[in-house]
Each structure stands twice: as structure tokens, then as C-alpha cells.
KOLZA-233602 format. One line per 10 residues: number of its first residue (from 1); their letters; for each residue y, x, z of C-alpha. Coordinates in nm, 2 decimals, decimal comma, padded with zeros to 4 digits. Each point is the difference from the previous one (the first is absolute). Example, Ala and Ser with C-alpha at 12.3 -4.5 7.8 and 13.67 -1.06 7.14 Angstrom:
BEGIN
1) as) -00,45 01,23 00,78; 00,34 00,14 -00,07 $
END
This chain:
BEGIN
1) mplrhltwlp) -02,77 -01,25 -01,37; 00,05 00,15 -00,35; 00,09 00,37 00,01; 00,33 -00,06 -00,18; 00,12 -00,20 00,30; -00,08 00,29 00,24; 00,27 00,21 -00,17; 00,26 -00,21 00,19; -00,16 00,07 00,34; 00,20 00,32 00,07 $
11) tilagiiatt) 00,32 -00,18 -00,10; -00,07 -00,30 00,22; -00,11 00,22 00,28; 00,31 00,22 -00,02; 00,21 -00,32 00,07; -00,23 -00,10 00,29; 00,01 00,35 00,15; 00,38 00,02 -00,03; 00,04 -00,33 00,19; -00,27 00,10 00,26 $
21) isyagplviv) 00,19 00,32 00,08; 00,32 -00,20 00,04; -00,16 -00,20 00,27; -00,18 00,28 00,16; 00,31 00,22 00,05; 00,34 -00,17 -00,01; -00,13 -00,32 00,17; -00,04 00,19 00,32; 00,38 00,05 00,00; 00,05 -00,37 -00,03 $
31) fqasagleqp) -00,22 -00,05 00,31; 00,21 00,24 00,19; 00,32 -00,17 -00,11; -00,14 -00,34 00,09; -00,09 00,09 00,35; 00,11 -00,28 00,23; 00,00 -00,27 -00,27; -00,24 -00,29 00,03; -00,32 00,03 -00,20; 00,08 -00,29 -00,25 $
41) lvaswvwais) 00,33 00,18 -00,09; -00,18 00,33 -00,06; -00,26 -00,17 -00,22; 00,28 -00,18 -00,19; 00,17 00,34 -00,05; -00,31 00,15 -00,15; -00,05 -00,32 -00,21; 00,35 00,02 -00,14; -00,01 00,37 -00,10; -00,35 -00,04 -00,15 $
51) igsgvlgivl) 00,07 -00,31 -00,20; 00,34 00,14 -00,12; -00,16 00,33 -00,10; -00,28 -00,18 -00,18; 00,21 -00,24 -00,20; 00,25 00,26 -00,10; -00,27 00,25 -00,10; -00,18 -00,25 -00,22; 00,31 -00,14 -00,17; 00,17 00,33 -00,06 $
61) slrwkvpivi) -00,32 00,17 -00,12; -00,07 -00,27 -00,25; 00,36 -00,02 -00,11; 00,05 00,37 -00,08; -00,37 00,10 -00,06; 00,05 00,28 00,26; -00,19 00,04 00,32; 00,28 -00,12 00,24; -00,11 00,04 00,36; 00,21 -00,17 00,27 $
71) awsapgsall) -00,01 00,06 00,37; 00,20 -00,06 00,31; 00,26 00,25 00,11; -00,19 00,25 00,22; 00,33 00,19 00,10; 00,15 -00,34 00,07; -00,29 -00,08 00,23; 00,05 00,33 00,18; 00,37 -00,09 00,05; -00,10 -00,33 00,16 $
81) vtmlpqtdfa) -00,23 00,17 00,25; 00,31 00,09 00,20; 00,24 -00,27 -00,11; -00,20 -00,32 00,01; -00,08 00,00 00,38; 00,37 00,00 00,07; 00,08 -00,29 -00,24; -00,08 -00,37 00,00; -00,26 -00,06 -00,28; 00,22 -00,27 -00,17 $
91) taigayivan) 00,29 00,24 -00,01; -00,23 00,27 -00,15; -00,10 -00,25 -00,27; 00,37 -00,05 -00,08; 00,04 00,38 -00,03; -00,30 00,01 -00,23; 00,17 -00,25 -00,23; 00,33 00,20 00,00; -00,18 00,33 -00,07; -00,19 -00,14 -00,30 $
101) vavflvgisg) 00,31 -00,17 -00,14; 00,16 00,35 00,01; -00,30 00,15 -00,18; 00,02 -00,28 -00,26; 00,37 00,08 -00,07; -00,08 00,37 -00,05; -00,29 -00,08 -00,23; 00,18 -00,25 -00,22; 00,30 00,23 -00,04; -00,21 00,25 -00,20 $
111) afdqltrrlp) 00,13 00,30 00,21; -00,36 00,08 00,11; -00,11 00,03 -00,36; 00,28 00,25 -00,08; -00,10 00,21 00,30; -00,37 00,02 -00,09; 00,07 00,09 -00,36; 00,21 00,30 00,10; -00,26 00,16 00,23; -00,17 00,31 -00,15 $
121) paitaamlag) -00,37 -00,08 -00,07; -00,12 00,32 00,19; 00,19 -00,11 00,31; -00,14 -00,35 00,01; -00,36 00,13 -00,07; 00,05 00,25 00,29; 00,12 -00,28 00,23; -00,31 -00,21 -00,09; -00,23 00,29 00,07; 00,18 00,07 00,33 $
131) ilfrfvidmv) -00,03 -00,36 00,14; -00,36 -00,02 -00,10; -00,10 00,34 00,12; -00,03 -00,12 00,36; -00,29 -00,22 -00,10; -00,19 00,30 -00,13; 00,07 00,18 00,33; -00,11 -00,30 00,20; -00,32 -00,01 -00,20; -00,08 00,36 00,10 $
141) gtlpeapltv) 00,10 -00,08 00,36; -00,29 -00,26 00,02; -00,27 00,27 -00,03; -00,03 00,08 00,37; -00,05 -00,37 00,08; -00,28 -00,08 -00,26; -00,09 00,32 -00,19; -00,32 -00,13 -00,16; 00,16 -00,32 -00,13; 00,32 00,16 -00,12 $
151) vammgaffag) -00,17 00,30 -00,17; -00,24 -00,25 -00,17; 00,30 -00,20 -00,12; 00,17 00,31 -00,13; -00,31 00,11 -00,18; -00,04 -00,34 -00,16; 00,36 00,01 -00,11; 00,02 00,35 -00,15; -00,34 -00,03 -00,17; 00,11 -00,34 -00,13 $
161) rvvspryavv) 00,31 00,16 -00,14; -00,21 00,21 -00,23; -00,28 -00,25 -00,08; 00,20 -00,32 -00,03; 00,37 00,02 00,12; 00,06 -00,38 -00,01; -00,28 -00,07 00,24; 00,07 00,28 00,25; 00,18 -00,22 00,24; -00,27 -00,27 -00,03 $
171) avlvvgvtlc) -00,25 00,27 00,11; 00,21 00,10 00,29; 00,03 -00,36 00,13; -00,37 -00,06 -00,03; -00,10 00,33 00,17; 00,26 -00,04 00,27; -00,09 -00,36 00,10; -00,37 00,07 -00,02; 00,01 00,30 00,22; 00,23 -00,18 00,25 $
181) altgslsgti) -00,25 -00,28 00,02; -00,29 00,23 00,05; 00,17 00,21 00,27; 00,13 -00,31 00,19; 00,37 00,08 -00,07; 00,06 -00,37 -00,10; 00,06 -00,17 00,33; 00,10 -00,35 00,11; -00,09 -00,35 -00,12; 00,13 -00,19 -00,31 $
191) atpsltlpvw) 00,20 -00,30 00,10; -00,06 -00,35 -00,15; 00,22 -00,03 -00,31; 00,30 -00,23 00,06; 00,31 -00,06 -00,20; 00,33 00,12 00,14; 00,29 -00,25 00,02; 00,36 00,14 -00,04; 00,25 -00,08 00,28; 00,37 -00,08 -00,09 $
201) ttprfdlaaa) 00,27 00,17 00,20; 00,36 -00,13 -00,06; 00,22 00,31 -00,06; 00,29 00,07 00,22; 00,28 00,22 -00,14; 00,18 00,26 00,22; 00,25 00,27 -00,10; -00,15 00,25 00,24; -00,35 -00,05 -00,13; 00,12 00,03 -00,35 $
211) aniavplavv) 00,15 00,34 00,09; -00,29 00,12 00,21; -00,29 -00,14 -00,20; 00,10 -00,12 -00,35; 00,20 00,31 -00,11; -00,27 00,27 00,09; -00,28 -00,24 -00,13; 00,17 -00,02 -00,34; 00,07 00,37 -00,02; -00,36 00,11 00,08 $
221) altgqflpgi) -00,13 -00,26 -00,24; 00,20 00,14 -00,29; -00,03 00,37 00,09; -00,34 00,01 00,17; -00,19 -00,25 -00,22; 00,16 -00,10 -00,32; 00,11 00,36 -00,09; -00,34 00,16 00,03; -00,16 -00,32 -00,13; 00,19 00,03 -00,33 $
231) avlrtagfeh) -00,07 00,38 00,00; -00,37 -00,07 00,02; 00,02 -00,23 -00,31; 00,21 00,24 -00,20; -00,22 00,30 00,09; -00,31 -00,19 -00,12; 00,17 -00,05 -00,34; 00,12 -00,36 00,05; 00,36 -00,02 -00,12; 00,01 -00,38 00,03 $
241) pparplisas) 00,08 -00,22 00,18; 00,35 00,10 00,11; 00,07 00,00 00,37; 00,23 -00,30 -00,01; -00,26 -00,28 -00,04; -00,24 00,17 00,25; 00,26 00,03 00,27; 00,15 -00,34 -00,06; -00,33 -00,19 00,00; -00,12 00,18 00,31 $
251) aitsvvlapf) 00,33 -00,08 00,18; 00,00 -00,37 -00,09; -00,36 -00,04 00,11; 00,08 00,17 00,32; 00,29 -00,24 00,07; -00,23 -00,30 -00,07; -00,27 00,12 00,23; 00,23 00,14 00,28; -00,02 -00,32 00,21; -00,38 00,06 00,02 $
261) gchglnlaal) 00,04 00,35 00,13; 00,03 00,21 -00,32; 00,24 00,29 00,07; 00,00 00,14 -00,35; -00,21 00,05 -00,31; 00,04 00,30 -00,24; -00,18 00,22 -00,25; -00,29 00,19 00,15; 00,03 00,37 -00,05; -00,31 00,16 00,16 $
271) taaiclgeea) -00,27 -00,25 -00,07; 00,14 -00,09 -00,35; -00,10 00,35 -00,12; -00,36 -00,10 00,03; 00,04 -00,27 -00,27; 00,21 00,21 -00,25; -00,23 00,29 -00,10; -00,28 00,04 -00,24; -00,25 -00,05 00,28; 00,11 -00,37 00,00 $
281) hpekekryva) -00,04 -00,03 -00,38; 00,01 00,26 -00,28; 00,22 -00,23 -00,21; 00,35 -00,03 00,16; 00,08 -00,34 -00,14; -00,31 -00,15 00,18; 00,08 00,14 00,35; 00,21 -00,31 00,09; -00,33 -00,17 00,08; -00,01 00,22 00,32 $
291) gvaggvtylv) 00,34 -00,15 00,10; -00,14 -00,35 -00,05; -00,31 00,08 00,19; 00,20 00,14 00,29; 00,22 -00,32 00,00; -00,31 -00,23 00,02; -00,13 00,21 00,28; 00,33 -00,04 00,18; -00,02 -00,38 -00,04; -00,35 -00,01 00,14 $
301) fgafastvla) 00,09 00,22 00,30; 00,31 -00,20 00,06; -00,17 -00,34 00,00; -00,25 00,13 00,26; 00,24 00,23 00,17; -00,14 -00,04 00,36; -00,35 00,05 -00,12; 00,09 00,30 -00,22; 00,17 00,17 00,29; -00,32 -00,03 00,21 $
311) lfallpefli) -00,20 00,13 -00,30; 00,21 00,31 -00,04; -00,06 00,09 00,36; -00,36 00,06 -00,10; 00,09 00,30 -00,23; 00,04 00,33 00,17; 00,33 00,17 -00,06; -00,15 00,32 -00,14; -00,17 -00,21 -00,28; 00,34 -00,14 -00,11 $
321) aalaglalfp) 00,17 00,34 00,03; -00,27 00,18 -00,21; -00,01 -00,28 -00,26; 00,38 00,00 -00,04; 00,02 00,38 -00,03; -00,27 00,03 -00,26; 00,13 -00,30 -00,20; 00,35 00,17 -00,01; -00,13 00,35 -00,06; 00,03 -00,01 -00,39 $
331) vvagslsaal) 00,35 -00,14 00,03; 00,12 00,28 00,23; -00,16 00,26 -00,23; 00,16 -00,15 -00,31; 00,34 -00,04 00,16; 00,00 00,36 00,12; -00,09 00,12 -00,34; 00,28 -00,20 -00,16; 00,25 00,12 00,26; -00,08 00,37 -00,03 $
341) kaedgrdgal) -00,09 00,03 -00,37; 00,34 00,09 -00,13; 00,16 00,32 00,13; 00,35 -00,16 -00,03; 00,05 -00,22 00,31; -00,31 00,13 00,18; 00,20 00,10 00,31; 00,16 -00,34 00,04; -00,34 -00,17 -00,05; -00,17 00,22 00,27 $
351) vtfavsasgl) 00,28 -00,07 00,24; -00,04 -00,38 -00,07; -00,37 00,03 00,06; 00,03 00,19 00,33; 00,26 -00,23 00,15; -00,18 -00,32 -00,12; -00,33 00,12 00,15; 00,17 00,11 00,33; 00,04 -00,35 00,14; 00,36 00,08 00,08 $
361) tlfglgaalw) 00,22 -00,28 00,14; 00,37 00,07 00,01; 00,28 -00,25 00,08; -00,26 -00,28 -00,02; -00,09 00,09 -00,36; -00,35 00,11 -00,10; -00,15 00,31 -00,16; -00,02 -00,14 -00,35; 00,37 -00,05 -00,02; 00,08 00,34 00,15 $
371) glvfgiavhl) -00,24 00,16 -00,24; 00,19 -00,14 -00,29; 00,34 00,10 00,16; -00,10 00,36 00,06; -00,20 00,04 -00,32; 00,29 -00,14 -00,22; 00,24 00,22 00,19; -00,20 00,31 -00,08; -00,03 -00,12 -00,36; 00,37 -00,06 -00,04 $
381) lqtfalhrrp) 00,09 00,33 00,17; -00,22 00,20 -00,24; 00,12 -00,19 -00,30; 00,36 00,07 00,10; -00,08 00,37 00,06; -00,17 00,02 -00,34; 00,30 -00,14 -00,18; 00,24 00,23 00,19; -00,20 00,31 -00,06; 00,17 00,24 -00,25 $
391) paptaprpsk) -00,18 00,05 -00,32; -00,22 00,31 -00,02; 00,18 00,29 -00,17; -00,12 00,08 -00,35; -00,05 00,35 -00,13; 00,28 00,11 -00,24; -00,10 00,00 -00,36; 00,03 00,35 -00,16; 00,30 00,02 -00,23; -00,04 00,11 -00,36 $
401) drtarqpg) 00,25 00,26 -00,10; 00,01 -00,02 -00,38; 00,23 00,30 -00,02; -00,25 00,23 00,17; -00,13 00,27 -00,22; -00,36 -00,03 -00,09; -00,21 00,31 00,01; -00,07 00,17 -00,33 $
END
């Protein structure tokens, strides 16, 4: 392979890693939510969210030449852990449709664009750093489980950041998988590849399900996924596309795929950051290839959903946690720098970071939203106090008495 083709390797790998992390983490929540469902329905659910994420990621990345990463709603999956066992699956499908129609209406109205434009850049950067910081903490937490492998991965990453930053994550992946194979941490057997067939469930609409499932599902999608997802794009320097087409396209695709189990698709916030930095590609206008690569990976994983689920069971959890933390490390560092650079607004940014990183859940709303609420409140309070502060007194200018007699 010519060397010039190798320059695309980190870009393509960034998309693959972002998709891989989406499966290794949030998919576990889907399994918890789907407890009690028949296996074909679970496989169809994974097929629907994978195919939808892949198609949207490819189409939107090519359309806007921006690395658009789509994923299923992780907070929505968490909500369904408690709600789905108490609801008939067909009724839940109807609630999915209602929720995504509501998301579509909010997106098409343009109100979301107005909100994101008015957010102070330091606040949004602090929110991004806060929601990603737990991945760095989780990476450090893997040290007791596999100290040799994790330290070697860290060494490969930080040395790579100096020698060749674009290939640092490549080195981490190679070192981690190699050491896991040598130490016997890869356990299990690879299943025979087989295509997954989606299963249609006719939706049933119910007012109680709309209130109990659809409303919170729409709220967490907008506040817990789209809001930080747009913030990630803006913090990385991508002012386009506007939120309207991203939200609308995600909602429409979610409605179409709902009968196959898709509970909601939205902008990825955490994993998208891997595709947006210089490590993916030094030229910003070429990073969209990472979004396309991630979309293609989604399509492959979705087509062989059952096989992929068995394959992911081979990878130890500490490997995924360490890989995610190291891949997101530069993003956290850059976001913290942007949030705390200017003295004006630093207090609000630090409050946003602390609350977003805390994992706080209050009234059913997540830490990212509350980080914005508290941070903006501090920002507005200090801005109001600054404008109300009386001007500093100035020293009186000495008067000139022209009638005074001059000496001599």
C-alpha cells in the first residue's frame, strides 16, 4: 500500500474506534432494558439502532463534510430499564414513535438552533470536558485490574503524542490487544458469522405510555444527547451544519425504524469527540471521513448483530475503558483549556465542569443539563452584578487658579 494511503489510517480508525466504544458501553444498557424480551426481538433492536446510526452517519457526513457521528440514546436506554418491563412491547414501540415525532417538531421549529447559539463558548466547552472526564477517571480505575497492560497502553499513547500524535491511538489499540492476547485476557469463542433479520412489531398507541415513556424519552434525547452533541461540534470549530437538519433527520429515521425496535437515534456526544480533533486528521475539512468510516462500521456490525454481540464479549472491559479514556484525553485537555482560558466567565465554566462531571441526576434530568443550568446561572449573576456595580471613583483633577500670584 502506498504511503500516501496510510495517512488516512488514523482518520478511518477514529471512526471505527468511536463505533466500537458505542457498542462496548451503551449497548450494555440496551441489554438491561431488553431483559425479558425474546432473543429475535433483542437482535432486531440492535439491528435497527445500528443500521439507522450507520446510514445517518454516512449520509450526513457526506452531505455536510463534517464528521457526524450518530448513536442510539443511552439516557433513553437507561429510562427503559425501569419502564419497559412494565409495558407491552408493542405499546412501547408506539411511545417511541410519539417521542421521536415530538423531537422532530422541536428540531424543525429552529428553537434548538437559537438556544445553542446563545450559549457562552466557555460554558459549552466546560460541559464537554465534564461529561468526558469520567472516561479519563475510568481509565485510571482500570490500573488495579491489569496494571501491566494499562501502563503499557498509557506509555504507547503519551510517547505517541510526542512522536506522532495522529498514530497514538493506533499504537494504544495494537499494544492493548496484543498484550491481552498474550496474557489470556481474551476469553470465549467466536461464533459463526450469520446475518441478523429484523422483526416487525406493529405499534400500539396508548395515552399512559405516551406520558410515561414518550415525554421523558424526548426530553432526555434533546437535553442529554443533542445538546452536548451540538456542543461537541461547536467546540471543535464546526459551525455547520445547524442543529435543525441533524435533529430532524435523526427523528425521522427513528420513526421509520421504531417498529423494528429502535427507541431513538441522536447525535453522539462522547464518542464523536474522537473523530473531531487533529488526531483524526490535521486538516479539519477532511475529518468527515471518520464519520463515514464509523457509519460503515455500524452497517457491518448491524448486519451481523448477533455475531458482533458474541465477539464483543471476547474483549475485557478494562481494555475498552482504557482505550476510551486515552482516545478522549486530548479532547478533555483542549476543552478544559478553552473553558478556563479567559478570566471573564471562568467561575461559571468551572461550576459547569464540576456539575457535568459529577453524574448528578435531579428530577430525572442528567448532569450535562444541570451543568449548563448552574453554569449559566453563575454567568448571568456575575454579568448582572458587573453591570450594577457603581463606577470606581476617579481622583479629582487639580484646579488651576489663574488669579493666584506667582512667586517672584
